[in-house]
Every structure is written in structure tokens, then in C-alpha cells.
mmCIF file of the C-alpha atoms, coordinates in Angstrom:
data_MODEL
# 
_entry.id   MODEL 
# 
loop_
_atom_site.group_PDB 
_atom_site.id 
_atom_site.type_symbol 
_atom_site.label_atom_id 
_atom_site.label_alt_id 
_atom_site.label_comp_id 
_atom_site.label_asym_id 
_atom_site.label_entity_id 
_atom_site.label_seq_id 
_atom_site.pdbx_PDB_ins_code 
_atom_site.Cartn_x 
_atom_site.Cartn_y 
_atom_site.Cartn_z 
_atom_site.occupancy 
_atom_site.B_iso_or_equiv 
_atom_site.pdbx_formal_charge 
_atom_site.auth_seq_id 
_atom_site.auth_comp_id 
_atom_site.auth_asym_id 
_atom_site.auth_atom_id 
_atom_site.pdbx_PDB_model_num 
ATOM 1   C CA . MET A 1 1   ? 0.000   0.000   0.000  1.00 0.00 ? 1   MET A CA 1 
ATOM 2   C CA . SER A 1 2   ? 1.835   3.071   -1.228 1.00 0.00 ? 2   SER A CA 1 
ATOM 3   C CA . GLY A 1 3   ? 1.853   6.153   0.964  1.00 0.00 ? 3   GLY A CA 1 
ATOM 4   C CA . LEU A 1 4   ? 0.943   4.421   4.229  1.00 0.00 ? 4   LEU A CA 1 
ATOM 5   C CA . GLN A 1 5   ? 3.069   5.826   7.019  1.00 0.00 ? 5   GLN A CA 1 
ATOM 6   C CA . ALA A 1 6   ? 2.828   4.970   10.692 1.00 0.00 ? 6   ALA A CA 1 
ATOM 7   C CA . LYS A 1 7   ? 3.494   8.262   12.459 1.00 0.00 ? 7   LYS A CA 1 
ATOM 8   C CA . SER A 1 8   ? 3.588   7.245   16.106 1.00 0.00 ? 8   SER A CA 1 
ATOM 9   C CA . CYS A 1 9   ? 2.327   4.698   18.542 1.00 0.00 ? 9   CYS A CA 1 
ATOM 10  C CA . GLU A 1 10  ? 1.699   5.521   22.186 1.00 0.00 ? 10  GLU A CA 1 
ATOM 11  C CA . THR A 1 11  ? 0.921   2.669   24.533 1.00 0.00 ? 11  THR A CA 1 
ATOM 12  C CA . GLU A 1 12  ? 0.216   2.934   28.211 1.00 0.00 ? 12  GLU A CA 1 
ATOM 13  C CA . ALA A 1 13  ? 1.216   -0.492  29.476 1.00 0.00 ? 13  ALA A CA 1 
ATOM 14  C CA . PRO A 1 14  ? 3.204   -1.176  32.620 1.00 0.00 ? 14  PRO A CA 1 
ATOM 15  C CA . GLN A 1 15  ? 6.743   -2.471  32.023 1.00 0.00 ? 15  GLN A CA 1 
ATOM 16  C CA . SER A 1 16  ? 5.913   -5.570  34.064 1.00 0.00 ? 16  SER A CA 1 
ATOM 17  C CA . ALA A 1 17  ? 3.149   -6.449  31.579 1.00 0.00 ? 17  ALA A CA 1 
ATOM 18  C CA . ARG A 1 18  ? 5.406   -6.511  28.528 1.00 0.00 ? 18  ARG A CA 1 
ATOM 19  C CA . VAL A 1 19  ? 6.586   -9.734  26.927 1.00 0.00 ? 19  VAL A CA 1 
ATOM 20  C CA . SER A 1 20  ? 9.638   -10.076 24.712 1.00 0.00 ? 20  SER A CA 1 
ATOM 21  C CA . PRO A 1 21  ? 8.853   -10.393 20.984 1.00 0.00 ? 21  PRO A CA 1 
ATOM 22  C CA . GLY A 1 22  ? 8.288   -14.019 20.094 1.00 0.00 ? 22  GLY A CA 1 
ATOM 23  C CA . ASP A 1 23  ? 7.835   -15.045 23.738 1.00 0.00 ? 23  ASP A CA 1 
ATOM 24  C CA . HIS A 1 24  ? 4.142   -15.814 24.102 1.00 0.00 ? 24  HIS A CA 1 
ATOM 25  C CA . ARG A 1 25  ? 4.550   -18.205 27.013 1.00 0.00 ? 25  ARG A CA 1 
ATOM 26  C CA . ARG A 1 26  ? 3.104   -16.975 30.282 1.00 0.00 ? 26  ARG A CA 1 
ATOM 27  C CA . PRO A 1 27  ? 2.383   -18.755 33.513 1.00 0.00 ? 27  PRO A CA 1 
ATOM 28  C CA . PRO A 1 28  ? -1.399  -19.139 34.036 1.00 0.00 ? 28  PRO A CA 1 
ATOM 29  C CA . ALA A 1 29  ? -1.440  -16.815 37.059 1.00 0.00 ? 29  ALA A CA 1 
ATOM 30  C CA . ASP A 1 30  ? 0.370   -14.142 35.029 1.00 0.00 ? 30  ASP A CA 1 
ATOM 31  C CA . ALA A 1 31  ? -2.246  -14.399 32.274 1.00 0.00 ? 31  ALA A CA 1 
ATOM 32  C CA . VAL A 1 32  ? -5.084  -13.989 34.776 1.00 0.00 ? 32  VAL A CA 1 
ATOM 33  C CA . VAL A 1 33  ? -3.458  -10.906 36.320 1.00 0.00 ? 33  VAL A CA 1 
ATOM 34  C CA . ASP A 1 34  ? -2.934  -9.446  32.846 1.00 0.00 ? 34  ASP A CA 1 
ATOM 35  C CA . ALA A 1 35  ? -6.505  -10.109 31.709 1.00 0.00 ? 35  ALA A CA 1 
ATOM 36  C CA . LYS A 1 36  ? -8.133  -8.919  34.936 1.00 0.00 ? 36  LYS A CA 1 
ATOM 37  C CA . TRP A 1 37  ? -6.091  -5.885  36.029 1.00 0.00 ? 37  TRP A CA 1 
ATOM 38  C CA . LEU A 1 38  ? -3.567  -4.708  33.438 1.00 0.00 ? 38  LEU A CA 1 
ATOM 39  C CA . GLU A 1 39  ? -4.891  -5.035  29.895 1.00 0.00 ? 39  GLU A CA 1 
ATOM 40  C CA . PRO A 1 40  ? -8.383  -3.608  30.582 1.00 0.00 ? 40  PRO A CA 1 
ATOM 41  C CA . THR A 1 41  ? -6.855  -0.206  31.341 1.00 0.00 ? 41  THR A CA 1 
ATOM 42  C CA . TRP A 1 42  ? -4.427  -0.021  28.405 1.00 0.00 ? 42  TRP A CA 1 
ATOM 43  C CA . VAL A 1 43  ? -4.981  2.748   25.920 1.00 0.00 ? 43  VAL A CA 1 
ATOM 44  C CA . LYS A 1 44  ? -3.099  2.475   22.666 1.00 0.00 ? 44  LYS A CA 1 
ATOM 45  C CA . VAL A 1 45  ? -2.973  5.392   20.238 1.00 0.00 ? 45  VAL A CA 1 
ATOM 46  C CA . ARG A 1 46  ? -1.607  4.620   16.801 1.00 0.00 ? 46  ARG A CA 1 
ATOM 47  C CA . ARG A 1 47  ? -1.363  7.329   14.183 1.00 0.00 ? 47  ARG A CA 1 
ATOM 48  C CA . ILE A 1 48  ? -1.368  6.239   10.555 1.00 0.00 ? 48  ILE A CA 1 
ATOM 49  C CA . ARG A 1 49  ? -1.222  8.636   7.643  1.00 0.00 ? 49  ARG A CA 1 
ATOM 50  C CA . PHE A 1 50  ? -2.450  7.661   4.183  1.00 0.00 ? 50  PHE A CA 1 
ATOM 51  C CA . GLY A 1 51  ? -0.657  9.470   1.382  1.00 0.00 ? 51  GLY A CA 1 
ATOM 52  C CA . SER A 1 52  ? 1.373   12.607  1.747  1.00 0.00 ? 52  SER A CA 1 
ATOM 53  C CA . GLY A 1 53  ? 0.409   16.167  2.535  1.00 0.00 ? 53  GLY A CA 1 
ATOM 54  C CA . ARG A 1 54  ? -2.053  17.458  5.058  1.00 0.00 ? 54  ARG A CA 1 
ATOM 55  C CA . PRO A 1 55  ? -4.855  15.019  5.952  1.00 0.00 ? 55  PRO A CA 1 
ATOM 56  C CA . LYS A 1 56  ? -8.362  16.092  4.948  1.00 0.00 ? 56  LYS A CA 1 
ATOM 57  C CA . ASN A 1 57  ? -10.130 14.057  7.639  1.00 0.00 ? 57  ASN A CA 1 
ATOM 58  C CA . ARG A 1 58  ? -9.184  12.467  10.930 1.00 0.00 ? 58  ARG A CA 1 
ATOM 59  C CA . LEU A 1 59  ? -10.800 9.166   11.919 1.00 0.00 ? 59  LEU A CA 1 
ATOM 60  C CA . VAL A 1 60  ? -10.560 7.718   15.412 1.00 0.00 ? 60  VAL A CA 1 
ATOM 61  C CA . HIS A 1 61  ? -11.305 4.016   15.785 1.00 0.00 ? 61  HIS A CA 1 
ATOM 62  C CA . VAL A 1 62  ? -12.159 2.841   19.312 1.00 0.00 ? 62  VAL A CA 1 
ATOM 63  C CA . THR A 1 63  ? -12.724 -0.801  20.139 1.00 0.00 ? 63  THR A CA 1 
ATOM 64  C CA . ASP A 1 64  ? -13.519 -3.074  23.079 1.00 0.00 ? 64  ASP A CA 1 
ATOM 65  C CA . ILE A 1 65  ? -14.071 -0.558  25.863 1.00 0.00 ? 65  ILE A CA 1 
ATOM 66  C CA . HIS A 1 66  ? -16.164 -3.031  27.911 1.00 0.00 ? 66  HIS A CA 1 
ATOM 67  C CA . HIS A 1 67  ? -17.630 -0.290  30.133 1.00 0.00 ? 67  HIS A CA 1 
ATOM 68  C CA . LYS A 1 68  ? -18.791 -1.777  33.414 1.00 0.00 ? 68  LYS A CA 1 
ATOM 69  C CA . GLY A 1 69  ? -19.541 1.240   35.540 1.00 0.00 ? 69  GLY A CA 1 
ATOM 70  C CA . ASP A 1 70  ? -16.128 2.916   35.834 1.00 0.00 ? 70  ASP A CA 1 
ATOM 71  C CA . SER A 1 71  ? -17.308 6.325   34.663 1.00 0.00 ? 71  SER A CA 1 
ATOM 72  C CA . ALA A 1 72  ? -13.966 8.036   35.420 1.00 0.00 ? 72  ALA A CA 1 
ATOM 73  C CA . TYR A 1 73  ? -12.170 5.614   33.068 1.00 0.00 ? 73  TYR A CA 1 
ATOM 74  C CA . LEU A 1 74  ? -14.737 6.072   30.285 1.00 0.00 ? 74  LEU A CA 1 
ATOM 75  C CA . ARG A 1 75  ? -14.533 9.863   30.683 1.00 0.00 ? 75  ARG A CA 1 
ATOM 76  C CA . SER A 1 76  ? -10.727 9.622   30.352 1.00 0.00 ? 76  SER A CA 1 
ATOM 77  C CA . ILE A 1 77  ? -11.164 7.680   27.098 1.00 0.00 ? 77  ILE A CA 1 
ATOM 78  C CA . VAL A 1 78  ? -13.561 10.348  25.783 1.00 0.00 ? 78  VAL A CA 1 
ATOM 79  C CA . LYS A 1 79  ? -11.054 13.047  26.775 1.00 0.00 ? 79  LYS A CA 1 
ATOM 80  C CA . LYS A 1 80  ? -8.278  11.266  24.826 1.00 0.00 ? 80  LYS A CA 1 
ATOM 81  C CA . ILE A 1 81  ? -10.555 10.894  21.806 1.00 0.00 ? 81  ILE A CA 1 
ATOM 82  C CA . ASN A 1 82  ? -11.539 14.569  21.898 1.00 0.00 ? 82  ASN A CA 1 
ATOM 83  C CA . ALA A 1 83  ? -7.888  15.622  22.245 1.00 0.00 ? 83  ALA A CA 1 
ATOM 84  C CA . LEU A 1 84  ? -7.249  14.032  18.839 1.00 0.00 ? 84  LEU A CA 1 
ATOM 85  C CA . SER A 1 85  ? -9.817  16.418  17.259 1.00 0.00 ? 85  SER A CA 1 
ATOM 86  C CA . PRO A 1 86  ? -11.450 13.734  15.097 1.00 0.00 ? 86  PRO A CA 1 
ATOM 87  C CA . ASP A 1 87  ? -13.821 14.370  12.218 1.00 0.00 ? 87  ASP A CA 1 
ATOM 88  C CA . PHE A 1 88  ? -15.244 10.872  12.670 1.00 0.00 ? 88  PHE A CA 1 
ATOM 89  C CA . VAL A 1 89  ? -15.280 8.414   15.584 1.00 0.00 ? 89  VAL A CA 1 
ATOM 90  C CA . CYS A 1 90  ? -16.011 4.739   14.972 1.00 0.00 ? 90  CYS A CA 1 
ATOM 91  C CA . PHE A 1 91  ? -16.776 2.382   17.874 1.00 0.00 ? 91  PHE A CA 1 
ATOM 92  C CA . THR A 1 92  ? -16.393 -1.345  17.246 1.00 0.00 ? 92  THR A CA 1 
ATOM 93  C CA . GLY A 1 93  ? -16.197 -4.324  19.545 1.00 0.00 ? 93  GLY A CA 1 
ATOM 94  C CA . ASP A 1 94  ? -17.885 -4.283  22.931 1.00 0.00 ? 94  ASP A CA 1 
ATOM 95  C CA . LEU A 1 95  ? -18.755 -0.822  24.228 1.00 0.00 ? 95  LEU A CA 1 
ATOM 96  C CA . ILE A 1 96  ? -20.398 -2.158  27.393 1.00 0.00 ? 96  ILE A CA 1 
ATOM 97  C CA . GLU A 1 97  ? -19.995 -5.278  29.503 1.00 0.00 ? 97  GLU A CA 1 
ATOM 98  C CA . GLU A 1 98  ? -23.708 -5.624  30.389 1.00 0.00 ? 98  GLU A CA 1 
ATOM 99  C CA . GLY A 1 99  ? -26.906 -3.947  29.180 1.00 0.00 ? 99  GLY A CA 1 
ATOM 100 C CA . ARG A 1 100 ? -27.407 -2.132  32.469 1.00 0.00 ? 100 ARG A CA 1 
ATOM 101 C CA . PHE A 1 101 ? -24.317 -0.005  31.729 1.00 0.00 ? 101 PHE A CA 1 
ATOM 102 C CA . LEU A 1 102 ? -25.629 1.287   28.386 1.00 0.00 ? 102 LEU A CA 1 
ATOM 103 C CA . PRO A 1 103 ? -27.483 4.413   29.655 1.00 0.00 ? 103 PRO A CA 1 
ATOM 104 C CA . GLU A 1 104 ? -24.426 5.619   31.589 1.00 0.00 ? 104 GLU A CA 1 
ATOM 105 C CA . ALA A 1 105 ? -22.078 4.912   28.677 1.00 0.00 ? 105 ALA A CA 1 
ATOM 106 C CA . LEU A 1 106 ? -24.307 6.763   26.215 1.00 0.00 ? 106 LEU A CA 1 
ATOM 107 C CA . GLU A 1 107 ? -24.629 9.712   28.592 1.00 0.00 ? 107 GLU A CA 1 
ATOM 108 C CA . ILE A 1 108 ? -20.831 9.996   28.898 1.00 0.00 ? 108 ILE A CA 1 
ATOM 109 C CA . LEU A 1 109 ? -20.240 9.580   25.162 1.00 0.00 ? 109 LEU A CA 1 
ATOM 110 C CA . THR A 1 110 ? -22.789 12.228  24.208 1.00 0.00 ? 110 THR A CA 1 
ATOM 111 C CA . ALA A 1 111 ? -21.933 14.793  26.890 1.00 0.00 ? 111 ALA A CA 1 
# 
């Protein structure tokens, strides 16, 4: 794909959660800790530019938030999205963990 340039990638992951490239072996307890407490709070921002010159539109793709009542966390995600000044925002994956969290999530996203 000609003109595709990855500009930057910012990842907020604790050093203790990182695995060496090619090393996908983890003790079971480590995997549980990662899935339960570390990975759910990671926010990864990857900037990709198509073509050269000034972009005409900015798209932000957000996936797998799994909101389960932590309104401060969801508000921080919205703040990061807004800081990118997007023209379009696309949500894919699971926005909420359970149906009862939908009204709160929608309220935060539309505020």
C-alpha cells in the first residue's frame, strides 16, 4: 500500500506487563493478572497517515471498551478521543460489559 506511514504509537502499558517479541509463554497466574487488572486499562494510540500532505479528515477508531460502571475511566477515554480532534469516531467491539451499563455509557459519550 503506497503512501501508508505509521506516524507514532503511544501505549500505556506497565513495564511488568510486557513480553519479549516471540515469547508468548506466560504462567497461568500471570495471564489472569494481565486479563483482569492490566490489559483492561491499556490505551493504545496509533497514528497512521495515508498518502502525503495534510490530511483532509481524521478518523478515530475505538474498540472493546467493555464499560462496566467505571465512569472516570470512560470519561478519560472520551477526553483522549476529543484531544485528537477527530472528524469521525467509529466504535467497534464491545462498548459495554452488560446492558445495564448502556445508559451511563451513552450519557458519557454524548456529553
